[in-house]
C-alpha positions in Angstrom: 130.5 -302.1 -160.5 133.0 -301.7 -157.8 135.0 -298.6 -156.8 137.9 -301.0 -155.8 138.4 -302.2 -159.4 137.1 -299.2 -161.4 138.6 -296.5 -159.2 141.8 -298.2 -157.9 143.9 -295.1 -158.6 141.4 -292.4 -157.5 142.1 -292.4 -153.7 142.3 -288.6 -153.4 139.1 -288.0 -155.5 137.2 -290.5 -153.5 138.3 -288.7 -150.3 137.0 -285.4 -151.7 133.7 -287.0 -152.9 132.9 -288.6 -149.6 133.6 -285.3 -147.7 131.2 -283.6 -150.2 128.6 -286.3 -149.4 128.8 -285.5 -145.6 128.6 -281.8 -146.4 125.4 -282.4 -148.4 123.9 -284.4 -145.4 124.8 -281.6 -143.0 123.2 -279.0 -145.4 120.0 -281.1 -145.4 120.0 -281.2 -141.6 120.3 -277.4 -141.6 117.4 -277.1 -144.0 115.2 -279.3 -141.9 116.2 -277.3 -138.8 115.2 -274.0 -140.4 111.9 -275.6 -141.5 111.2 -276.5 -137.8 112.0 -273.0 -136.8 109.6 -271.6 -139.4 106.9 -274.0 -138.3 107.3 -272.9 -134.7 107.3 -269.3 -135.7 104.2 -269.8 -137.8 102.4 -271.6 -135.0 103.3 -268.9 -132.6 102.0 -266.2 -134.9 98.8 -268.2 -135.5 98.2 -268.5 -131.7 98.9 -264.8 -131.2 96.5 -264.0 -134.0 93.8 -266.2 -132.5 94.4 -264.7 -129.0 94.3 -261.2 -130.4 90.8 -261.5 -131.8 89.4 -263.5 -128.9 86.8 -261.4 -127.0 88.0 -260.0 -123.7 86.3 -261.6 -120.7 83.7 -259.5 -118.8 83.6 -256.9 -121.5 81.0 -255.5 -123.8 82.7 -257.2 -126.6 82.0 -260.6 -125.0 78.3 -259.8 -124.9 78.3 -259.1 -128.6 79.5 -262.6 -129.3 76.1 -264.1 -128.7 75.3 -263.8 -132.4 75.7 -267.0 -134.4 78.1 -265.2 -136.8 80.3 -264.1 -133.9 80.1 -267.6 -132.4 81.3 -269.0 -135.7 84.1 -266.6 -135.7 85.1 -267.7 -132.2 85.0 -271.3 -133.4 87.2 -270.3 -136.3 89.7 -268.8 -133.9 89.7 -271.9 -131.7 90.2 -274.1 -134.8 93.1 -271.9 -135.9 94.6 -272.4 -132.4 94.4 -276.2 -133.0 95.7 -275.7 -136.5 98.7 -273.9 -135.0 99.2 -276.9 -132.7 99.6 -279.2 -135.6 102.4 -277.0 -137.0 104.1 -277.4 -133.6 103.7 -281.2 -134.0 105.4 -281.0 -137.4 108.3 -279.1 -135.9 108.6 -281.5 -133.0 108.5 -284.6 -135.1 111.0 -283.3 -137.7 113.3 -282.4 -134.9 113.1 -285.8 -133.2 112.8 -288.0 -136.3 115.1 -286.3 -138.7 117.5 -283.7 -137.1 118.5 -285.7 -134.0 118.7 -289.0 -136.0 120.8 -287.5 -138.8 123.1 -285.6 -136.5 124.0 -288.8 -134.7 124.4 -290.6 -138.1 126.7 -287.8 -139.4 129.0 -288.3 -136.4 129.1 -292.1 -137.0 129.7 -291.5 -140.8 132.6 -289.2 -140.1 134.2 -291.7 -137.8 133.7 -294.6 -140.3 135.1 -292.5 -143.2 138.1 -291.5 -141.1 138.8 -295.1 -140.3 138.5 -296.3 -143.9 140.8 -293.7 -145.3 143.2 -294.2 -142.5 143.5 -297.9 -143.6 143.9 -296.7 -147.1 146.7 -294.4 -146.3 148.4 -297.1 -144.2 148.3 -299.5 -147.2 149.7 -296.8 -149.4 152.6 -296.1 -146.9 153.3 -299.9 -146.8 153.6 -300.3 -150.6 155.7 -297.1 -150.8 158.0 -298.6 -148.2 158.3 -301.8 -150.2 159.1 -299.8 -153.3 161.8 -297.9 -151.5 163.4 -301.2 -150.3 163.3 -302.5 -153.8 164.9 -299.4 -155.3 167.6 -299.5 -152.6 168.5 -303.2 -153.2 168.5 -302.5 -156.9 170.9 -299.7 -156.6 173.2 -301.7 -154.3 173.2 -304.7 -156.8 174.1 -302.3 -159.6 176.8 -300.8 -157.6 178.3 -304.1 -156.5 178.3 -305.4 -160.1 180.2 -302.4 -161.3 182.7 -302.8 -158.4 183.2 -306.5 -159.4 183.8 -305.6 -163.0 186.4 -303.0 -162.0 188.1 -305.5 -159.7 188.2 -308.2 -162.4 189.7 -305.7 -164.9 192.3 -304.6 -162.4 193.2 -308.3 -161.7 193.6 -309.1 -165.4 195.8 -306.0 -165.8 198.0 -307.0 -162.9 198.3 -310.6 -164.1 199.4 -309.4 -167.6 202.0 -307.1 -166.3 205.5 -308.9 -165.9 206.8 -306.2 -163.7 204.2 -306.8 -160.9 205.1 -309.2 -158.2 203.3 -312.4 -157.7 202.0 -311.2 -154.4 200.4 -308.2 -155.9 198.7 -310.3 -158.5 197.4 -312.7 -155.9 196.1 -309.7 -153.9 194.3 -308.3 -156.9 192.8 -311.8 -157.7 191.4 -312.1 -154.2 190.0 -308.6 -154.3 188.2 -309.5 -157.6 186.7 -312.6 -156.0 185.4 -310.6 -153.0 183.7 -308.1 -155.3 182.3 -310.8 -157.4 180.8 -312.5 -154.3 179.4 -309.2 -153.1 177.7 -308.7 -156.5 176.2 -312.2 -156.3 174.9 -311.5 -152.7 173.4 -308.2 -153.9 171.8 -310.0 -156.8 170.2 -312.6 -154.5 169.0 -309.9 -152.2 167.6 -307.8 -155.0 165.8 -310.8 -156.4 164.2 -311.6 -153.1 163.0 -308.1 -152.4 161.7 -307.8 -156.0 159.6 -311.0 -155.5 158.3 -309.6 -152.2 157.4 -306.3 -153.7 155.5 -307.8 -156.5 153.6 -309.9 -154.0 152.8 -306.8 -151.9 151.9 -304.8 -154.9 149.5 -307.5 -156.1 147.9 -307.6 -152.7 147.7 -303.8 -152.6 145.9 -303.4 -155.9 143.9 -306.5 -155.9 143.0 -307.1 -152.3 143.7 -304.2 -149.8 142.6 -301.2 -151.9 139.5 -303.0 -153.4 138.4 -304.0 -149.8 138.9 -300.5 -148.5 137.2 -298.8 -151.5 134.4 -301.3 -151.2 133.8 -300.2 -147.6 133.9 -296.6 -148.6 131.5 -297.3 -151.5 129.1 -299.1 -149.1 129.4 -296.2 -146.6 128.6 -293.7 -149.3 125.6 -295.7 -150.5 124.2 -296.0 -147.0 124.5 -292.2 -146.7 122.5 -291.8 -149.9 119.9 -294.2 -148.7 119.7 -292.5 -145.4 119.1 -289.1 -146.8 116.4 -290.6 -149.1 114.7 -292.1 -146.0 114.9 -288.8 -144.2 113.2 -287.1 -147.1 110.4 -289.7 -147.0 110.1 -289.0 -143.2 110.0 -285.3 -144.0 107.0 -285.8 -146.2 105.4 -288.3 -143.8 105.6 -285.9 -140.9 103.6 -283.5 -142.9 101.2 -286.1 -144.1 100.4 -287.3 -140.6 98.9 -284.0 -139.5 96.8 -283.6 -142.7 93.8 -285.5 -141.2 93.8 -283.3 -138.1 94.3 -280.1 -140.1 91.4 -281.3 -142.2 89.3 -281.7 -139.1 90.2 -278.1 -138.1 89.1 -276.9 -141.5 85.9 -279.0 -141.3 85.3 -277.4 -137.9 85.5 -274.0 -139.5 83.1 -275.0 -142.3 80.7 -276.4 -139.7 80.9 -273.2 -137.7 80.1 -271.2 -140.9 77.2 -273.5 -141.7 75.8 -272.9 -138.1 75.3 -269.2 -138.8 71.6 -268.4 -138.6 70.7 -265.0 -139.9 67.1 -265.2 -138.6 68.4 -266.0 -135.1 70.8 -263.1 -135.2 68.0 -260.8 -136.3 65.9 -262.0 -133.4 68.8 -261.3 -131.0 69.0 -257.7 -132.3 65.3 -257.3 -131.4 65.9 -258.7 -127.9 69.0 -256.5 -127.5 67.5 -253.2 -128.5 63.7 -253.5 -128.1 62.6 -250.6 -125.9 59.2 -251.8 -125.0 57.5 -248.6 -126.1 54.7 -248.6 -128.7 55.0 -246.3 -131.7 53.0 -243.1 -131.6 49.6 -243.0 -133.2 48.4 -240.6 -136.0 48.2 -236.9 -135.3 44.8 -235.5 -135.8 44.1 -232.7 -138.1 43.6 -229.5 -136.1 41.3 -226.9 -137.8 42.2 -223.4 -136.8 39.3 -221.8 -138.7 36.8 -222.6 -135.9 37.1 -223.0 -132.2 37.5 -226.5 -131.0 38.9 -228.4 -128.0 42.3 -229.7 -128.8 42.8 -233.2 -127.6 45.7 -235.5 -127.8 45.4 -238.8 -129.8 44.7 -241.8 -127.8 47.3 -243.7 -129.8 50.1 -241.4 -128.8 53.0 -243.0 -126.9 51.7 -241.6 -123.6 48.7 -239.4 -122.7 50.5 -236.1 -121.9 53.8 -234.5 -121.1 52.3 -232.8 -118.1 50.4 -229.7 -117.0 50.9 -226.7 -119.2 52.4 -228.6 -122.2 49.7 -228.9 -124.9 50.2 -231.1 -127.9 48.7 -228.5 -130.2 51.6 -228.3 -132.6 53.8 -231.2 -131.9 51.5 -234.3 -131.9 52.1 -235.2 -128.2 55.3 -234.1 -126.5 55.5 -237.1 -124.2 58.6 -237.9 -122.2 58.6 -241.3 -123.8 59.0 -239.8 -127.3 62.3 -238.3 -126.2 63.9 -241.9 -126.2 64.8 -241.9 -129.8 67.1 -238.9 -129.6 68.1 -238.4 -126.0 71.6 -239.7 -125.3 72.0 -242.0 -122.5 74.0 -241.0 -119.4 77.6 -241.7 -119.7 78.0 -241.8 -115.9 77.3 -244.6 -113.5 74.4 -246.9 -114.2 71.6 -246.7 -111.6 71.2 -249.8 -109.6 67.6 -250.4 -110.8 68.6 -249.7 -114.5 66.1 -246.9 -114.6 68.1 -245.2 -117.3 67.1 -248.0 -119.8 63.9 -248.4 -121.8 61.3 -250.8 -120.2 62.2 -253.9 -122.2 65.9 -253.5 -121.8 65.4 -252.7 -118.1 63.4 -255.9 -117.7 66.1 -258.0 -119.3 68.8 -256.4 -117.1 66.8 -256.9 -114.0 66.0 -260.5 -114.9 69.7 -261.2 -115.6 70.5 -259.7 -112.2 67.9 -261.8 -110.4 69.3 -265.0 -112.1 72.8 -264.1 -111.0 71.7 -263.5 -107.5 69.8 -266.9 -107.4 73.0 -268.6 -108.6 75.0 -267.0 -105.8 72.4 -268.0 -103.3 72.5 -271.6 -104.5 76.3 -271.5 -104.3 76.2 -270.3 -100.7 73.5 -272.8 -99.8 75.7 -275.6 -101.2 78.6 -274.3 -99.1 76.3 -274.2 -96.1 75.3 -277.8 -96.6 78.9 -278.9 -97.0 79.9 -277.1 -93.7 76.8 -278.7 -92.0 77.9 -282.2 -93.1 81.4 -281.6 -92.0 80.1 -280.4 -88.6 78.1 -283.6 -88.3 81.2 -285.6 -89.1 83.2 -283.7 -86.4 80.3 -284.4 -83.9 80.5 -288.1 -84.6 84.3 -288.2 -84.7 85.7 -285.5 -82.4 89.2 -286.7 -83.2 88.8 -285.3 -86.7 88.1 -281.8 -85.6 86.3 -279.4 -83.3 82.6 -278.8 -84.4 82.6 -275.4 -82.7 85.3 -274.2 -85.1 82.8 -274.3 -87.9 80.1 -272.2 -86.2 81.6 -268.9 -87.2 81.9 -270.0 -90.9 78.3 -271.4 -90.8 77.0 -268.1 -89.4 78.9 -266.1 -92.0 77.5 -268.2 -94.9 73.9 -267.9 -93.4 74.4 -264.2 -93.2 75.5 -264.0 -96.8 72.5 -266.0 -97.9 70.2 -263.6 -96.1 71.8 -260.6 -97.7 71.6 -262.2 -101.1 67.9 -263.0 -100.6 67.1 -259.4 -99.5 69.0 -258.2 -102.6 67.0 -260.6 -104.8 63.7 -259.5 -103.3 64.7 -255.9 -104.1 65.4 -256.7 -107.8 62.4 -258.9 -108.1 60.2 -256.0 -106.9 61.7 -253.8 -109.5 61.2 -256.5 -112.1 57.6 -257.0 -111.2 57.0 -253.3 -111.4 58.6 -253.1 -114.9 56.7 -256.2 -116.1 53.5 -254.5 -114.9 54.3 -251.4 -116.9 55.4 -252.8 -120.2 53.1 -251.6 -123.0 51.7 -255.0 -123.7 48.3 -253.9 -122.3 45.3 -252.8 -124.2 44.7 -249.2 -125.2 41.8 -248.9 -122.7 44.1 -250.2 -119.9 46.7 -247.6 -120.7 44.2 -244.8 -120.7 42.9 -246.0 -117.3 46.5 -246.2 -116.1 47.0 -242.6 -117.2 44.0 -241.5 -115.2 45.3 -243.4 -112.2 48.8 -242.0 -112.5 47.4 -238.5 -112.7 46.0 -239.0 -109.2 49.3 -240.4 -108.0 52.1 -238.0 -109.0 55.2 -239.8 -110.2 58.2 -240.0 -108.0 61.7 -239.4 -109.2 64.2 -242.2 -108.7 67.0 -241.7 -106.2 69.5 -241.3 -109.1 69.1 -237.6 -109.9 68.7 -236.5 -113.5 71.8 -234.8 -115.0 71.6 -231.8 -117.2 72.8 -231.7 -120.7 76.5 -230.7 -121.2 77.6 -228.1 -123.7 78.7 -230.8 -126.2 75.0 -231.5 -126.9 74.8 -234.9 -125.1 71.6 -234.8 -123.1 71.9 -237.2 -120.2 68.9 -238.9 -118.6 68.7 -241.0 -115.5 65.2 -240.4 -114.3 63.2 -243.5 -113.4 61.5 -245.0 -116.4 58.3 -245.4 -114.3 58.1 -241.6 -113.8 58.7 -241.2 -117.6 55.8 -243.5 -118.5 53.4 -241.9 -115.9 51.8 -238.8 -117.4 49.1 -236.4 -116.1 46.4 -237.0 -118.6 43.6 -234.9 -117.0 45.8 -231.9 -116.5 47.0 -232.2 -120.1 43.4 -232.1 -121.4 42.7 -229.0 -119.4 45.4 -227.2 -121.3 43.3 -227.2 -124.4 40.2 -225.6 -123.0 41.4 -222.3 -124.3 42.2 -221.7 -127.9 44.3 -218.7 -127.1 48.1 -219.3 -127.4 50.0 -219.4 -124.2 51.3 -216.1 -123.0 55.0 -215.4 -122.7 56.2 -215.7 -119.1 59.7 -214.4 -119.7 62.6 -214.4 -122.2 65.7 -216.5 -122.6 69.0 -216.3 -124.3 70.5 -219.3 -126.2 73.8 -220.3 -124.6 74.6 -222.9 -127.3 73.4 -223.8 -130.7 70.7 -226.6 -130.6 69.6 -228.5 -133.7 65.9 -229.4 -133.0 65.6 -232.2 -135.6 63.1 -234.3 -133.7 59.4 -233.9 -133.3 58.4 -231.3 -130.7 61.8 -229.5 -130.6 62.9 -226.2 -132.0 66.3 -225.1 -133.3 68.1 -222.2 -131.7 71.3 -220.4 -132.5 73.8 -219.3 -129.9 73.1 -215.8 -128.7 69.5 -215.8 -130.0 66.8 -214.2 -127.7 63.4 -216.0 -127.5 60.2 -216.0 -125.4 59.6 -218.5 -122.7 56.0 -219.8 -122.6 56.6 -222.7 -120.2 59.4 -223.2 -117.8 61.1 -226.5 -116.9 58.9 -228.8 -115.0 61.8 -231.0 -113.8 62.3 -233.0 -117.0 65.1 -230.9 -118.4 63.1 -229.2 -121.2 61.9 -225.6 -121.5 59.2 -224.6 -124.0 60.0 -221.4 -126.0 58.5 -219.4 -128.9 60.3 -217.5 -131.6 57.2 -216.0 -133.2 53.5 -216.9 -133.5 54.2 -219.9 -135.7 57.4 -221.3 -134.3 57.6 -222.8 -130.8 58.9 -225.9 -129.3 61.1 -227.5 -126.6 64.9 -227.0 -126.0 67.1 -228.4 -123.3 67.0 -226.1 -120.3 70.8 -226.2 -120.0 71.1 -224.7 -123.4 69.3 -221.4 -122.5 69.5 -218.8 -119.8 66.0 -218.0 -118.6 64.7 -214.5 -117.4 61.2 -214.9 -116.0 58.9 -211.9 -115.7 58.3 -210.8 -112.1 54.5 -211.1 -112.5 55.0 -214.7 -113.7 57.1 -215.5 -110.7 54.5 -214.1 -108.3 51.7 -216.0 -109.9 
């Protein structure tokens, strides 16, 4: 099977076919190039996606990623980032192993094709030239033969005519001989050129064209093999990254298997545990006979304070306001006094740990400077030891500041740990009696009032919240008579008193004041004999009676 013997007369079609083969190769290169662009775009999108869902540093979102499910999600994002990297590898390998290689090969192929068909055209032009020479000699031989026949006929005519002179006859005879000789010369020339053309034609169709077409056939077959090899490389580039992609997927599965729901549940407890104990049962209060009203020993704290009995509301302690009081949206106090005890303890402990790390860092720096100073003392040519004194003094001063700061937070931490409700009931009762003799102090961060949108803010120190005046509270129940009204108030805003110890009011409503604000932001009011409770002081405008003010 050879193009030289089978397709000896299909020069033009072979020229078109080989050009089509090059076009196919260039089309395949374009296909691979677009694939590499898709891989790069896909990798970029995956990286952007992974980056988009990464938690922001030093943000609340970063703190939330302590849960195992969130850690698994982070691992998934990291694995997807590595996954994207493998698609970049695919793009790079396809570009270097296929596109660059084939582009260079196409240029070589075009040059080789051009050379082969140039040789073919040159052989065609040569055989055409030989054919033209043959035709020319043939026509000349034919013409000379006809001229010789005419000259012979003219001589015979002159020779037969008696009226023609002998000289004219001789002249005609000589002319006939000349034409005959010319015909013979043309015949010999035609025969020679014919033999030469037949030889050239035989060489053209049996040697030159078969050799040229054989080269073209080999060139085309190499092109076909090359595009096949490129397709194998195309698949192999993908196959090479499959193990690494598999490891990425295995990493995602491993991360998913590391999720521990029990651990996450424990973290929720650690994150939101307030440190308070739940309130105890409310005792039944019989109004049919006089009795001294006492607050339950199991309540969250002993009392709200002087003049605030727990007759109707089962203990209106400050601690009980935690479930529904909104936390301050402003700046956080330095001692975290706006947090429940347990959360405050955690924050303080975290702060102490951070300060200790900073102290250690400064001490390491001080040691390094001290060693450098010793080196300078031993080798003055390396530097002036006195130049380090200022830096050493500065580091020592920083250490002292950090230690004072640490002592401050450790003092707050010790205070909080001493007040966490992990003590016995008897200890808490004794603590209440002790605190009644030592009135609570308000933290330097003043308490904000509630804003009209209903968000009650609270920044009072948690220690003052837990301390209650138990003895004064008990004195409030010595008298069974209801507390007298000490003034009136007008509701400035509507308040939904959905929690224990509170009362709902409607904007514009007028009620009786039976106990004014003691500094905790709450005023006790009465609507009628059966309805009374606490409302935020900022929600009402109070008008105290003159006698009540004087007393």
